[in-house]
Wavefront OBJ file of the C-alpha trace (Angstrom):
o trace
v 66.977 -35.351 3.184
v 69.999 -35.711 4.981
v 69.253 -38.395 7.559
v 72.808 -37.936 9.377
v 71.950 -34.251 10.159
v 68.109 -34.029 10.790
v 66.457 -31.066 12.429
v 64.041 -33.047 14.211
v 64.161 -36.593 14.398
v 62.092 -39.252 16.129
v 61.855 -43.072 15.579
v 59.181 -42.389 13.027
v 59.855 -39.022 11.262
v 62.566 -36.550 10.185
v 62.606 -32.882 9.083
v 65.093 -30.971 7.150
v 64.797 -27.340 6.553
v 66.064 -25.124 3.678
v 65.829 -21.610 2.637
v 65.129 -21.383 -1.065
v 64.341 -17.947 -2.880
v 62.959 -16.838 0.457
v 60.879 -19.456 1.002
v 61.340 -21.846 4.041
v 61.330 -25.350 2.661
v 60.632 -28.084 5.300
v 61.246 -31.685 3.808
v 59.221 -34.363 6.322
v 60.135 -37.890 5.964
v 58.492 -40.928 7.699
v 55.295 -41.228 9.847
v 53.461 -38.229 10.842
v 51.538 -39.836 13.548
v 51.091 -39.240 17.197
v 54.983 -40.097 17.967
v 56.023 -38.336 14.834
v 54.127 -35.203 15.122
v 54.767 -34.579 18.843
v 57.104 -31.890 18.285
v 56.302 -31.028 14.600
v 53.898 -28.016 15.311
v 56.488 -26.631 17.483
v 59.368 -26.829 15.380
v 57.400 -25.394 12.416
v 56.304 -22.599 14.790
v 59.932 -21.988 15.675
v 60.513 -21.707 11.828
v 58.026 -19.014 11.385
v 59.624 -17.125 14.594
v 62.995 -17.502 13.017
v 62.585 -16.936 9.340
v 60.932 -14.295 7.242
v 59.470 -16.104 4.180
v 56.378 -18.414 3.790
v 56.572 -22.185 4.643
v 56.312 -24.950 2.157
v 55.914 -28.580 3.461
v 57.314 -31.227 1.178
v 55.421 -34.427 2.109
v 57.158 -36.317 -0.716
v 58.764 -38.841 1.759
v 55.702 -38.989 4.341
v 54.871 -42.520 4.557
v 51.589 -42.097 6.857
v 49.626 -39.536 8.456
v 47.090 -39.551 11.135
v 44.969 -36.956 12.660
v 47.767 -35.967 15.021
v 49.866 -35.238 12.056
v 46.966 -33.116 10.273
v 46.399 -31.174 13.767
v 50.207 -30.273 13.850
v 49.854 -28.995 10.112
v 46.649 -26.974 10.928
v 48.334 -25.628 13.999
v 51.335 -24.328 12.242
v 48.889 -22.902 9.422
v 47.081 -20.991 11.970
v 50.423 -19.760 13.290
v 51.490 -18.684 9.791
v 48.138 -16.702 9.246
v 48.661 -15.034 12.387
v 52.102 -14.040 11.260
v 50.851 -12.628 8.054
v 52.610 -15.474 6.152
v 51.320 -18.647 4.104
v 51.834 -22.308 4.698
v 51.517 -24.679 1.780
v 52.181 -28.382 0.991
v 53.810 -29.928 -2.086
v 54.613 -33.485 -3.279
v 51.554 -35.205 -1.254
v 50.969 -38.841 -1.951
v 47.476 -39.834 -3.319
v 46.569 -41.350 0.244
v 47.277 -38.205 2.002
v 45.511 -36.132 -0.565
v 42.437 -38.468 0.068
v 42.923 -38.085 3.727
v 42.732 -34.510 3.639
v 39.478 -34.513 1.312
v 37.855 -37.066 3.633
v 38.298 -34.840 6.717
v 37.201 -31.735 4.602
v 40.687 -29.904 4.608
v 41.544 -30.378 0.981
v 41.013 -26.561 0.571
v 42.613 -25.446 3.566
v 46.239 -25.437 2.233
v 47.614 -24.636 -0.998
v 49.001 -27.772 -2.509
v 51.366 -27.678 -5.397
v 52.536 -30.528 -7.534
v 56.166 -30.127 -7.123
v 58.591 -28.368 -4.893
v 59.680 -25.904 -7.398
v 56.061 -25.003 -8.288
v 55.362 -24.183 -4.520
v 58.629 -22.121 -4.255
v 57.647 -20.021 -7.372
v 54.138 -19.478 -5.895
v 55.286 -18.675 -2.496
v 58.307 -16.373 -2.808
l 1 2 3 4 5 6 7 8 9 10 11 12 13 14 15 16 17 18 19 20 21 22 23 24 25 26 27 28 29 30 31 32 33 34 35 36 37 38 39 40 41 42 43 44 45 46 47 48 49 50 51 52 53 54 55 56 57 58 59 60 61 62 63 64 65 66 67 68 69 70 71 72 73 74 75 76 77 78 79 80 81 82 83 84 85 86 87 88 89 90 91 92 93 94 95 96 97 98 99 100 101 102 103 104 105 106 107 108 109 110 111 112 113 114 115 116 117 118 119 120 121 122 123
């Protein structure tokens, strides 16, 4: 993540977008809560509109995720599906993995151990 040049930044969250082997990788850092997720779904939708590949969200540097963050990712997932594309997650922490399981969303998103694994599966 290059904090001096984020695509979307709030007090709580930053995004960085990269194109790797035809996959749009979005690295998210910080808190994915009501404040941090405010523009996330819109920005991810914009990425779907302006790119051709599947989306891989790298959550390695996400320190907290609330229901607002989950909602933003779900909205982006629906938009990806409507565009006949895939959205997957990678490098999620054990606490976020547990959260997705508690709200019964653990099987909604493909989750990959590492970014390279996700890129290989989505390209």
